[in-house]
ZAZAKE-456508 format. One record per residue (C-alpha): x, y, z; residue in one letter. Coordinates in nm, 4 decimals. Layout:
# residues N
[node [X, Y, Z], "A"]
...
//
This chain:
# residues 368
[node [3.4367, 3.3582, -0.5441], "M"]
[node [3.1986, 3.4849, -0.7934], "S"]
[node [2.9611, 3.8233, -0.6743], "P"]
[node [2.6435, 3.7767, -0.5691], "L"]
[node [2.4105, 3.8659, -0.8742], "N"]
[node [2.0379, 3.6975, -0.7704], "P"]
[node [1.7824, 3.7277, -1.0103], "P"]
[node [1.4815, 3.9785, -0.9745], "R"]
[node [1.2053, 3.8168, -0.9117], "R"]
[node [0.8084, 3.9039, -0.8612], "L"]
[node [0.7253, 3.7136, -0.5060], "L"]
[node [0.3766, 3.6053, -0.5088], "F"]
[node [0.4808, 3.3613, -0.2440], "T"]
[node [0.3271, 3.2974, 0.0578], "A"]
[node [0.6560, 3.4643, 0.2015], "G"]
[node [0.9103, 3.6329, 0.1685], "P"]
[node [0.7129, 3.8901, 0.0293], "T"]
[node [0.8610, 4.1483, -0.2489], "Q"]
[node [1.0470, 4.4331, -0.0153], "V"]
[node [0.9541, 4.7755, -0.0979], "H"]
[node [1.2504, 4.9876, -0.2213], "P"]
[node [1.2515, 5.2199, 0.0981], "R"]
[node [1.3183, 4.9071, 0.2716], "V"]
[node [1.6285, 4.8130, 0.1186], "Y"]
[node [1.7402, 5.1816, 0.1565], "E"]
[node [1.6793, 5.1801, 0.5253], "A"]
[node [1.8876, 4.8271, 0.5664], "M"]
[node [2.1898, 4.9945, 0.3875], "G"]
[node [2.2341, 5.3104, 0.6598], "K"]
[node [2.5367, 5.2924, 0.8838], "P"]
[node [2.4992, 5.0093, 1.1684], "I"]
[node [2.5389, 5.1491, 1.5444], "V"]
[node [2.6080, 4.9435, 1.8299], "G"]
[node [2.3359, 4.7370, 1.9814], "H"]
[node [2.3957, 4.8870, 2.3044], "L"]
[node [2.4009, 5.2793, 2.1456], "D"]
[node [2.0903, 5.5094, 2.2406], "P"]
[node [2.0252, 5.5173, 1.8675], "Y"]
[node [1.9341, 5.1584, 1.8259], "F"]
[node [1.6913, 5.2035, 2.1540], "F"]
[node [1.5170, 5.4700, 1.9764], "E"]
[node [1.4536, 5.3200, 1.6661], "V"]
[node [1.3041, 5.0043, 1.9145], "S"]
[node [1.1011, 5.2269, 2.0521], "E"]
[node [0.9502, 5.3370, 1.7590], "D"]
[node [0.9145, 4.9785, 1.6195], "I"]
[node [0.6826, 4.8788, 1.9655], "R"]
[node [0.4872, 5.2077, 1.9249], "R"]
[node [0.4155, 5.1355, 1.5368], "D"]
[node [0.3461, 4.7704, 1.5820], "L"]
[node [0.0484, 4.8794, 1.8193], "R"]
[node [-0.2217, 4.9756, 1.5816], "P"]
[node [-0.1117, 4.7317, 1.3523], "V"]
[node [-0.1563, 4.4303, 1.6054], "F"]
[node [-0.4900, 4.6363, 1.7167], "G"]
[node [-0.3706, 4.6530, 2.0982], "T"]
[node [-0.2922, 4.9125, 2.3891], "A"]
[node [-0.0587, 4.6812, 2.5185], "N"]
[node [0.2577, 4.8323, 2.7193], "P"]
[node [0.4581, 4.4685, 2.6205], "F"]
[node [0.5271, 4.4693, 2.2480], "V"]
[node [0.8923, 4.3389, 2.1561], "Q"]
[node [1.0704, 4.1913, 1.8708], "V"]
[node [1.2388, 3.8559, 1.8894], "I"]
[node [1.5877, 3.8597, 1.6969], "S"]
[node [1.4540, 3.5073, 1.4514], "G"]
[node [1.1710, 3.4404, 1.2243], "T"]
[node [0.8145, 3.3944, 1.2886], "G"]
[node [0.9227, 2.9963, 1.4181], "S"]
[node [1.1118, 3.2055, 1.6648], "A"]
[node [0.7793, 3.3702, 1.8093], "G"]
[node [0.6416, 3.0411, 1.8130], "M"]
[node [0.9265, 2.8985, 2.0153], "E"]
[node [0.9529, 3.2055, 2.2360], "T"]
[node [0.5715, 3.1606, 2.3607], "S"]
[node [0.5803, 2.8158, 2.4672], "L"]
[node [0.8512, 2.8762, 2.6173], "A"]
[node [0.8013, 3.1521, 2.8308], "N"]
[node [0.4094, 3.0369, 2.9272], "F"]
[node [0.3762, 2.6756, 2.9190], "V"]
[node [0.5670, 2.5091, 3.1989], "E"]
[node [0.6304, 2.1156, 3.1421], "P"]
[node [0.3831, 1.9150, 3.2654], "G"]
[node [0.1408, 2.2052, 3.2424], "Q"]
[node [-0.1693, 2.1521, 2.9559], "K"]
[node [-0.1610, 2.3204, 2.6581], "L"]
[node [-0.4964, 2.2648, 2.4196], "A"]
[node [-0.3736, 2.3257, 2.0148], "V"]
[node [-0.6430, 2.3539, 1.7714], "F"]
[node [-0.4777, 2.1951, 1.4850], "T"]
[node [-0.6099, 2.1815, 1.0711], "A"]
[node [-0.2406, 2.2955, 0.9325], "G"]
[node [0.0890, 2.2516, 0.8949], "Y"]
[node [0.1662, 2.5458, 1.1076], "F"]
[node [-0.0876, 2.4343, 1.4301], "A"]
[node [0.0937, 2.1101, 1.3917], "E"]
[node [0.4020, 2.2912, 1.4484], "R"]
[node [0.2856, 2.4109, 1.8142], "F"]
[node [0.1753, 2.0554, 1.9047], "V"]
[node [0.5605, 1.9361, 1.8099], "E"]
[node [0.7300, 2.2546, 1.9965], "M"]
[node [0.4665, 2.1998, 2.2859], "G"]
[node [0.5948, 1.8351, 2.2849], "R"]
[node [0.9748, 1.9188, 2.3185], "R"]
[node [0.9071, 2.1712, 2.5718], "H"]
[node [0.7473, 1.9284, 2.8079], "G"]
[node [0.3805, 2.0316, 2.8166], "A"]
[node [0.0826, 1.8205, 2.8526], "N"]
[node [-0.0402, 1.8587, 2.5310], "V"]
[node [-0.3995, 1.7743, 2.3971], "A"]
[node [-0.5587, 1.8209, 2.0351], "C"]
[node [-0.8625, 1.8944, 1.8911], "S"]
[node [-0.7922, 1.8172, 1.5055], "S"]
[node [-0.9776, 1.8758, 1.1777], "K"]
[node [-0.9186, 1.7977, 0.8092], "P"]
[node [-0.6423, 2.0731, 0.6719], "W"]
[node [-0.8527, 2.3647, 0.5537], "G"]
[node [-1.1182, 2.3321, 0.8510], "E"]
[node [-1.1578, 2.6081, 1.1217], "T"]
[node [-1.3369, 2.5754, 1.4472], "F"]
[node [-1.6597, 2.7060, 1.5857], "S"]
[node [-1.7454, 2.8227, 1.9027], "E"]
[node [-1.9415, 2.5773, 2.0323], "A"]
[node [-1.6453, 2.2958, 1.9285], "E"]
[node [-1.3704, 2.5059, 2.1125], "A"]
[node [-1.5879, 2.5306, 2.4237], "S"]
[node [-1.6719, 2.1716, 2.4399], "D"]
[node [-1.2799, 2.0523, 2.3747], "F"]
[node [-1.1866, 2.3314, 2.6473], "L"]
[node [-1.4586, 2.2382, 2.8868], "N"]
[node [-1.3731, 1.8965, 2.8741], "R"]
[node [-0.9431, 1.9442, 2.8555], "E"]
[node [-0.8953, 2.2468, 3.1335], "R"]
[node [-0.6015, 2.3529, 2.9836], "P"]
[node [-0.3204, 2.6137, 3.1529], "H"]
[node [-0.2892, 2.7704, 2.8056], "A"]
[node [-0.4673, 2.7706, 2.4078], "V"]
[node [-0.2629, 2.7792, 2.0821], "A"]
[node [-0.3466, 2.8222, 1.7765], "F"]
[node [-0.3326, 2.9653, 1.4165], "V"]
[node [-0.5380, 3.2853, 1.3056], "H"]
[node [-0.4276, 3.2514, 0.9505], "A"]
[node [-0.3278, 2.9042, 0.8449], "E"]
[node [-0.0697, 2.9755, 0.5826], "T"]
[node [-0.0231, 2.6025, 0.4368], "S"]
[node [-0.4030, 2.5701, 0.3789], "T"]
[node [-0.5477, 2.9749, 0.3224], "G"]
[node [-0.8209, 2.9224, 0.6140], "A"]
[node [-0.8797, 3.2330, 0.8680], "L"]
[node [-0.9637, 3.1383, 1.1870], "Q"]
[node [-1.2578, 3.3582, 1.3835], "D"]
[node [-1.0003, 3.4609, 1.6944], "L"]
[node [-1.2942, 3.5023, 1.8896], "G"]
[node [-1.4171, 3.1385, 1.8363], "A"]
[node [-1.1831, 2.9992, 2.0626], "I"]
[node [-1.0669, 3.2916, 2.2759], "T"]
[node [-1.4215, 3.3352, 2.4338], "R"]
[node [-1.4050, 2.9620, 2.5748], "P"]
[node [-1.0418, 2.9378, 2.6375], "A"]
[node [-1.0699, 3.2720, 2.9326], "H"]
[node [-1.3798, 3.0860, 3.0502], "A"]
[node [-1.1688, 2.7903, 3.1582], "V"]
[node [-0.9002, 3.0704, 3.3074], "G"]
[node [-0.6700, 2.9690, 2.9933], "A"]
[node [-0.4568, 3.1881, 2.8394], "I"]
[node [-0.4480, 3.2396, 2.4561], "T"]
[node [-0.1142, 3.1886, 2.2497], "I"]
[node [-0.2106, 3.2933, 1.8503], "V"]
[node [0.0147, 3.2531, 1.5746], "D"]
[node [-0.0812, 3.5701, 1.3613], "C"]
[node [0.2586, 3.5222, 1.1319], "V"]
[node [0.0433, 3.5816, 0.8045], "T"]
[node [-0.1843, 3.8158, 0.8948], "S"]
[node [-0.0091, 4.1374, 1.0607], "L"]
[node [0.0248, 4.4182, 0.8493], "G"]
[node [-0.2439, 4.2690, 0.5606], "A"]
[node [-0.5423, 4.1980, 0.7945], "M"]
[node [-0.6921, 4.2915, 1.0872], "P"]
[node [-0.5975, 4.1188, 1.4152], "I"]
[node [-0.7490, 4.3140, 1.6591], "N"]
[node [-0.5677, 4.1760, 1.9779], "V"]
[node [-0.7322, 4.3528, 2.2532], "D"]
[node [-1.1182, 4.3023, 2.1248], "A"]
[node [-1.0659, 3.9669, 2.0266], "N"]
[node [-0.9001, 3.9033, 2.3773], "G"]
[node [-0.5916, 3.7626, 2.2124], "V"]
[node [-0.3097, 3.6607, 2.5243], "D"]
[node [0.0062, 3.6065, 2.3317], "V"]
[node [0.0538, 3.7406, 1.9572], "A"]
[node [0.3577, 3.6574, 1.7359], "F"]
[node [0.4217, 3.7127, 1.3936], "S"]
[node [0.6943, 3.7715, 1.1183], "C"]
[node [0.7932, 4.0573, 0.9322], "I"]
[node [0.8517, 3.8755, 0.5947], "Q"]
[node [0.4927, 3.8555, 0.4812], "K"]
[node [0.2154, 4.1281, 0.5523], "G"]
[node [0.5040, 4.4188, 0.6586], "L"]
[node [0.7146, 4.3216, 0.3477], "S"]
[node [1.0297, 4.3212, 0.4930], "C"]
[node [1.3280, 4.0724, 0.4462], "P"]
[node [1.2976, 3.7726, 0.7058], "P"]
[node [1.5014, 3.8089, 1.0246], "G"]
[node [1.2292, 3.9222, 1.3189], "L"]
[node [0.9494, 3.8304, 1.5007], "S"]
[node [0.7163, 4.1098, 1.6481], "P"]
[node [0.5012, 3.9473, 1.9726], "I"]
[node [0.3228, 4.1054, 2.2160], "T"]
[node [0.1787, 4.0111, 2.5422], "V"]
[node [-0.1557, 4.1069, 2.7544], "S"]
[node [-0.1119, 4.2471, 3.1071], "P"]
[node [-0.2562, 3.9390, 3.2111], "A"]
[node [-0.0012, 3.7102, 3.0510], "A"]
[node [0.2658, 3.9338, 3.2018], "V"]
[node [0.0971, 3.8608, 3.5269], "E"]
[node [0.1619, 3.4878, 3.4681], "R"]
[node [0.5220, 3.5503, 3.3091], "L"]
[node [0.6330, 3.6958, 3.6444], "R"]
[node [0.4837, 3.4881, 3.8878], "A"]
[node [0.6528, 3.1509, 3.6980], "R"]
[node [0.8700, 3.0463, 3.9438], "K"]
[node [1.1480, 2.8283, 3.7345], "A"]
[node [1.3217, 2.9978, 3.4742], "P"]
[node [1.2542, 3.0119, 3.1068], "C"]
[node [1.4524, 2.6910, 2.9382], "P"]
[node [1.6018, 2.8965, 2.6689], "I"]
[node [1.8018, 3.1318, 2.7746], "W"]
[node [1.8195, 3.3438, 2.4515], "Y"]
[node [1.4185, 3.3347, 2.3924], "M"]
[node [1.3660, 3.4669, 2.7895], "D"]
[node [1.1383, 3.7149, 2.7723], "L"]
[node [1.2279, 3.8542, 3.1053], "K"]
[node [1.5784, 3.9130, 3.0333], "L"]
[node [1.4917, 4.0411, 2.6852], "L"]
[node [1.2862, 4.2800, 2.8831], "L"]
[node [1.6269, 4.4093, 3.1014], "D"]
[node [1.7863, 4.4691, 2.7624], "Y"]
[node [1.4764, 4.6673, 2.5643], "Y"]
[node [1.2825, 4.8403, 2.7955], "E"]
[node [1.5046, 4.8047, 3.1388], "G"]
[node [1.8244, 4.8659, 3.2139], "A"]
[node [1.9508, 4.7929, 2.8691], "H"]
[node [2.1873, 4.5486, 3.0296], "R"]
[node [2.3209, 4.3138, 2.7792], "Y"]
[node [2.1565, 4.0393, 2.6284], "H"]
[node [2.2412, 3.9497, 2.2890], "H"]
[node [2.3606, 4.1918, 1.9147], "T"]
[node [2.0624, 4.2426, 1.7719], "A"]
[node [2.0514, 4.2692, 1.3513], "P"]
[node [2.0609, 4.6194, 1.3554], "I"]
[node [1.9867, 4.6387, 0.9971], "S"]
[node [1.7134, 4.4195, 0.9974], "T"]
[node [1.5368, 4.6873, 1.2403], "F"]
[node [1.5915, 4.9520, 1.0519], "Y"]
[node [1.4295, 4.7366, 0.7608], "A"]
[node [1.1151, 4.7158, 1.0239], "L"]
[node [1.1333, 5.0425, 1.1219], "H"]
[node [1.0757, 5.2042, 0.7754], "E"]
[node [0.8325, 4.8611, 0.6431], "G"]
[node [0.5773, 5.0143, 0.9643], "L"]
[node [0.6604, 5.3824, 0.8536], "A"]
[node [0.5230, 5.3135, 0.4797], "L"]
[node [0.2239, 5.0948, 0.6427], "V"]
[node [0.1361, 5.4051, 0.9012], "L"]
[node [0.1859, 5.6254, 0.5888], "E"]
[node [-0.0848, 5.4222, 0.4430], "E"]
[node [-0.3495, 5.3958, 0.7145], "G"]
[node [-0.3540, 5.0950, 0.8486], "V"]
[node [-0.7029, 5.0013, 0.7758], "E"]
[node [-0.6651, 5.1310, 0.4442], "A"]
[node [-0.4003, 4.8984, 0.3857], "R"]
[node [-0.6490, 4.6398, 0.5028], "F"]
[node [-0.8854, 4.7072, 0.2463], "A"]
[node [-0.6139, 4.7221, -0.0123], "R"]
[node [-0.5233, 4.3686, 0.0432], "H"]
[node [-0.9185, 4.2597, 0.0666], "R"]
[node [-0.9705, 4.4504, -0.2699], "A"]
[node [-0.6917, 4.3201, -0.4670], "V"]
[node [-0.7634, 3.9463, -0.3308], "H"]
[node [-1.1626, 4.0239, -0.4470], "E"]
[node [-1.0312, 4.1128, -0.7791], "D"]
[node [-0.8126, 3.8067, -0.8282], "F"]
[node [-1.0349, 3.6057, -0.7171], "L"]
[node [-1.3036, 3.6618, -0.9730], "Q"]
[node [-1.0686, 3.6041, -1.2411], "R"]
[node [-0.9363, 3.3009, -1.1319], "I"]
[node [-1.2799, 3.1682, -1.0712], "E"]
[node [-1.4247, 3.3485, -1.4169], "A"]
[node [-1.1304, 3.1087, -1.5873], "A"]
[node [-1.2763, 2.8077, -1.4117], "G"]
[node [-1.0437, 2.6896, -1.1228], "L"]
[node [-1.1581, 2.6217, -0.7749], "E"]
[node [-1.0044, 2.7909, -0.4328], "M"]
[node [-0.9108, 2.5026, -0.2235], "F"]
[node [-1.1161, 2.6754, 0.0535], "I"]
[node [-1.4946, 2.7130, -0.0315], "S"]
[node [-1.6610, 2.9933, 0.1575], "D"]
[node [-1.4894, 3.3279, 0.1351], "D"]
[node [-1.5661, 3.4194, 0.4872], "A"]
[node [-1.2740, 3.1676, 0.6066], "R"]
[node [-1.0371, 3.2980, 0.3473], "R"]
[node [-0.7276, 3.4908, 0.4130], "I"]
[node [-0.6826, 3.8063, 0.1822], "T"]
[node [-0.3274, 3.7645, 0.1332], "T"]
[node [-0.2682, 3.3969, 0.0689], "I"]
[node [-0.4630, 3.2566, -0.2467], "N"]
[node [-0.5069, 2.8745, -0.2175], "T"]
[node [-0.6069, 2.7363, -0.5599], "I"]
[node [-0.6504, 2.3628, -0.6614], "R"]
[node [-0.4535, 2.2361, -0.9012], "V"]
[node [-0.6599, 2.1090, -1.1774], "P"]
[node [-0.7199, 1.7695, -1.2782], "E"]
[node [-0.4042, 1.6244, -1.5115], "G"]
[node [-0.1664, 1.9506, -1.4118], "V"]
[node [0.2030, 1.9212, -1.3076], "N"]
[node [0.2330, 2.1651, -1.0309], "E"]
[node [0.6157, 2.1611, -1.0594], "V"]
[node [0.5835, 2.2122, -1.4163], "Q"]
[node [0.3054, 2.5594, -1.3995], "V"]
[node [0.5559, 2.6946, -1.1131], "R"]
[node [0.8686, 2.6431, -1.3376], "K"]
[node [0.6952, 2.8088, -1.6530], "R"]
[node [0.6037, 3.0877, -1.4530], "L"]
[node [0.9599, 3.1277, -1.2955], "L"]
[node [1.1085, 3.0920, -1.6800], "D"]
[node [0.8518, 3.3186, -1.8869], "R"]
[node [0.7893, 3.5556, -1.6419], "Y"]
[node [1.0122, 3.5476, -1.3242], "D"]
[node [0.7027, 3.4768, -1.1140], "I"]
[node [0.7576, 3.2727, -0.7851], "D"]
[node [0.4645, 3.1362, -0.6420], "I"]
[node [0.4639, 2.8772, -0.3573], "A"]
[node [0.4181, 2.5134, -0.3323], "V"]
[node [0.1848, 2.3479, -0.1299], "G"]
[node [0.3129, 2.1255, 0.1459], "F"]
[node [0.2532, 1.8425, 0.3815], "G"]
[node [-0.0964, 1.6991, 0.2919], "Q"]
[node [-0.1900, 1.9145, 0.0321], "L"]
[node [0.1730, 1.8781, -0.1766], "A"]
[node [0.0909, 1.8818, -0.5501], "G"]
[node [-0.2733, 1.9938, -0.5038], "K"]
[node [-0.2727, 2.3517, -0.4515], "I"]
[node [-0.0972, 2.6621, -0.5816], "F"]
[node [-0.0179, 2.8952, -0.3135], "R"]
[node [-0.0218, 3.2782, -0.4184], "I"]
[node [0.0321, 3.5943, -0.2033], "G"]
[node [-0.0818, 3.9351, -0.2885], "L"]
[node [0.1000, 4.1118, -0.0178], "M"]
[node [0.2592, 4.4838, 0.0477], "G"]
[node [0.3984, 4.6376, -0.2688], "P"]
[node [0.2405, 4.4066, -0.5348], "L"]
[node [-0.1030, 4.4109, -0.3904], "A"]
[node [-0.2041, 4.6527, -0.6474], "T"]
[node [-0.4591, 4.5974, -0.9522], "P"]
[node [-0.1962, 4.6189, -1.1903], "A"]
[node [0.0170, 4.3289, -1.0362], "N"]
[node [-0.3070, 4.1328, -1.0462], "V"]
[node [-0.3581, 4.1670, -1.3835], "D"]
[node [-0.0002, 4.0697, -1.4346], "L"]
[node [-0.0226, 3.7670, -1.1728], "L"]
[node [-0.3827, 3.6442, -1.3720], "S"]
[node [-0.2406, 3.6399, -1.6950], "G"]
[node [0.0505, 3.4732, -1.6616], "A"]
[node [-0.0543, 3.1800, -1.4671], "L"]
[node [-0.3229, 3.1354, -1.6833], "L"]
[node [-0.1010, 3.1359, -1.9700], "D"]
[node [0.1384, 2.8940, -1.8090], "C"]
[node [-0.1499, 2.6766, -1.6907], "L"]
[node [-0.2289, 2.5728, -2.0311], "R"]
//
């Protein structure tokens, strides 16, 4: 077998994103056992440091051993029982994943759907939820497939008005955009670590409000997925530290260091940096005559820029030129938007003015 020699890419993708050298260094530290006291110290540090990033004071903050999709599955498996009504707001690929997972778990799924890239107003959400009266409401905060940003309160307020708990996909926003879980009335929020937190993939942070914890405790039937049973995971991480599974120790080290970098910079300063870099890139793109897929800046994700592929341009060839000439990797459009948009991430270590210069110049060169 030949030795590993991966190319050094610049990951301007929708995820995974560039990993800071300090995070790589942390992953190289000696591992301990998954029941070692030191591991639980690391876990407690992570729980503490995730709270300001989520914007919550929730006691329940945990990390699922798995990617963001594991966080979605965990949320649905624990908070929506078979036969209960799950309302889902869909306008992109990952919202539709909520629908698929909900159906597989036996939920009675009701959808409010819009064309990809659109978002929902409070009046629209209220009308739908008053009609459906669901047990739980699920939606995506920052839709990775389209670049659209959903106003959280526009859905959480009418959801709470009908007594539903809210489950929100924060995969693309955590660590680089404000979520403000508590202020926005989010009951269950899950994410990943390979986007805004700029770590390697493999963990899914999750936070749960006290009201949703009460629902979890009141649940009669056990969670149908043993591996994602939050009651069992709480006993492992917070309770008697009873063995549940072998946690990926080195990836916990990575997240620990990634969060340290976030807090050293300052959460609000980090959000402001990503916003400023997004605006800089946007000005350059629009000055070059390119068109954003999301026309309204207030509805754009600041971490993922979705640009319409110009008429007559082959999206695959442009991405190949970027990779061959500049070692720059950008993301493909998929689903309904395959071949129609570029998805370009500016996150973590790459979200700097110098990298905006590099990226915008390289993209325009490869579009010529």
